[in-house]
C-alpha positions, 0 to 999 in steps of 0.5 A: 645396350639392351639385351634380347634373351634367346633360349637355346638348348645348347651352348654356341659355336661361331660362324665362318666369315669371309675376310676381305682385305682392303683394296690398294697396293701394300708390301706384305711384312711379317712380324712373328709370322703374321702377314700385314697388308692394309690394316689386315693382320693374318696370323692363321696357322702359326701355332700361337698360344696367345694373341700377338702383342707386337702387331700394328696398333692401327690393325682393323682386321685380325685373323687368328684361325687355327691357332691353339689359343684355348683361352682368350684372356682378359685384356688380350686385345687391348693393344688393338682398339681399332679392330673391326673384324676378328676371326677365331675359327678353330682355335680350340677355345674353351674359355673367353674371359669376361674382359677379353673384349674391353676397349673393342668399341669398333668391333663389328664382326666376330667369328668363333666357329668350331670351338668348345665354348659350351661349358663356359657360355655364361662367361662368354655371354658376359664378355659380349656386353662390351661389344656395342658395335657388333653386327655379325656374330658367327657361332657355327660348328659342331661340338668336337666331342659331339656332346649336348650342352646345357639342361636349356639356358638363356643366352643374351644377344644384342638387339643391334646384331644383324647377322647370327649364325648358329648352324651345325650345332645341336639346337632343339628349339629357338625361342625369342621373347616377344616382349623385348625391344625390336629384333634387329637381326636381318640374317639368322642361320639355324641350319643343320641343327635338331630343331623340332619346331619353327622358331618363335621370333619376336613380334617386331622383326627386320629379318630378311633371311631365315635358314632352317635347312636340315632340322627335324621341324614340322607343324603339328596341329593336325596331329592333335584332336583339340577343340580349343586353341588353349589346349595346344600349348607347350611348356618349356622348363628353363634351368639356369643354375638355381633358377627355374623358369617355365615358359608357355607358348602355343607352338602348334601355330608358332608362326602366328606370333612372329613378324615375318613381313620383311622375310625374303629368303626362307630355306625349309629344306630337309625337314619333316613338314607334312603340310603348311598351315593356312595363312603361313605364307600370307605372313610373308608378303615380301618372300622371293625365295622359298625352298621346301626341298626334301620334306614330306609334303603330300598336297599343296594348296595355292590360295590367294596370296599363298604363295605371295606375289613377290615369289620368284623361286619355289623349290618343292622337289623331293617331296611326296606331292601327288596333288597341287590345288589352285584356288579358282578366281586368283589369276596372277598368283604366280606372275613373279615366279621365275623358277619352279622345281617340282622334280621327284614327286608323285604328280600325274598332272598340275592344275589347268593353266598353272604355267600360263598364269606364270607369265615370267617363268623361265625355268621348270623342272618336272623330272621324275613325275609320271605326267603326259604333255598336251596335246595328247594323241587323238582319242586320249583327251579327257579320258579320266585321270591323269590330265595333261600338262600344258607348256604351250604358249608359255613365252617366257619359258627357257629351261625345261627338264622332263627327265624320267617322266614316262612320256609317250611320243611327243606331238608336233606342237607340244612346245609350240609358242615357247622359245626353249633354250634348254630341254631335257627329255632323257629317260623317256623311251620312245619320246621322239617316235622316229624323228626330230619333227616334234622338236622343230618348233624350238629348233631355232632357239635350242642351245642344250638338248639331252636325249639320253636313254630315249630309245634311239636305234638303228631305225633312225637312219636320218637323225637330222639336226641340221635345223638346230643352228644354235645348238651347243650341247647335244647328249645322245648317250645311252641309245642304240644308234648305229649311224652318226647323226646328220649335221648340215649348214652353219652350226654352233655345236661344241659338245656331242655325247655319243657314249653307250651306243652301237656305233661300229665306225665313224665314216669320213663324211660324217663331219662337215666342215662347219661342224669341225669348225665348232665342235670342241668335245666328242664322247665316244666311249662304250661303242663297239667301233674300230678306232682305226677306221676313224679317218679324216677327223683331223684333231679328233682322230684317235687310235685307242680302242674304247671298251666294247659291250659284251 
């Protein structure tokens, strides 16, 4: 079998795999404390110092997790030639013999997470040579003593491998030789490492999932004032025993040489990306999910094919975005987008028509941005920045979060032409301006409504939700209400949160027959009410005082 050299800065630790027993009815037996069911031998946590030798020879799955094996000796698995799945999670392994896997021609999934194999990585790599059917390899898990392994040694992996997990290690870079056979990996998990650069992947690849969460990655071309691409190179010194190699790569635009055409899921969250280079997303025409949460992005340019037309989920939350730029003349660039998270940025507006162009969008989170909604109050339209964000007539929109956006009083048609089922307006003081009228356009469709900390007070004597017939969950906590909101007609309300208000009593007539039929949970704590005056509430009656405000 051909080998694909990958240079990693650290010895490996193997992934966690979920093992599923085959369906069917069987009687569980126990041989030396191993449970045997339908070809699965579960020997986890039995204080075994070696692989059991008296298991059924036809076993297809062997689970040895949490046993102090320390060493997987040569030929220790030869009694079980039909194994397809082997799990050695947390076995204190320090060494795998070169011939430990001899005869394992059917082994497809190998899990070795949370062990200590970095000191014997060469012998471990040699042991893998016989695993020609291996498709899933789990090397995840931090070194128990926290040490960095290697001075950067090459590790051979199989071109037939489809899933590789090396998360939770101390890898600083990942470099795959570009002149090798086709990269068969479909899933690569490099999350929770210390990567400095975007991985350099082969020019021929089948990768569809790339997980890079929680690293130290960024793009660096903008930091170098160079006149020639030849000046933007990095040299890696690879030391393997007495052999030293120098590999030169153009890491400032490292993605240019990688094949990302089949990539569908890319997680770049919790890194240090300040920008995305021109053409970066164009290389991923099949991308459907992109997570850039918790980076350092300040601006984002939406160009033709960037993001790609297949994109359904885009998370840009918790960055430093102050500007979104939409190139003119590219209608439909967000037509496949269904979920768009822009929360916790520094946006004052978005490009005109951005959401109107997203004809399939169902979920938008713009919470914790200082925006205003269209239409603006008379006399404010067109008066300098910021411009308003327009959600009107976005017919596909179902869930909208606008928590903590500093919104002014809503106009009556702010959500006209939508069929919202979930709306969060929490933390926007004065957003309702005395009544629920601004929500009447979406009252028939709303199912979940949050009006926490929006300044509702004693002046709201007629806080009427009678027309919200499909409302299931209503949060009115953190206000100053002195009277119970009105509910009439046939309602579906199941949860009502009235905590941290100014209710002193709950009158008997507050609960209609219809409401007592549907309501399941009501939260009343931190109100200065006299609980003994809560009368006629049937199963809702309580007589335990809640804390009162000072």
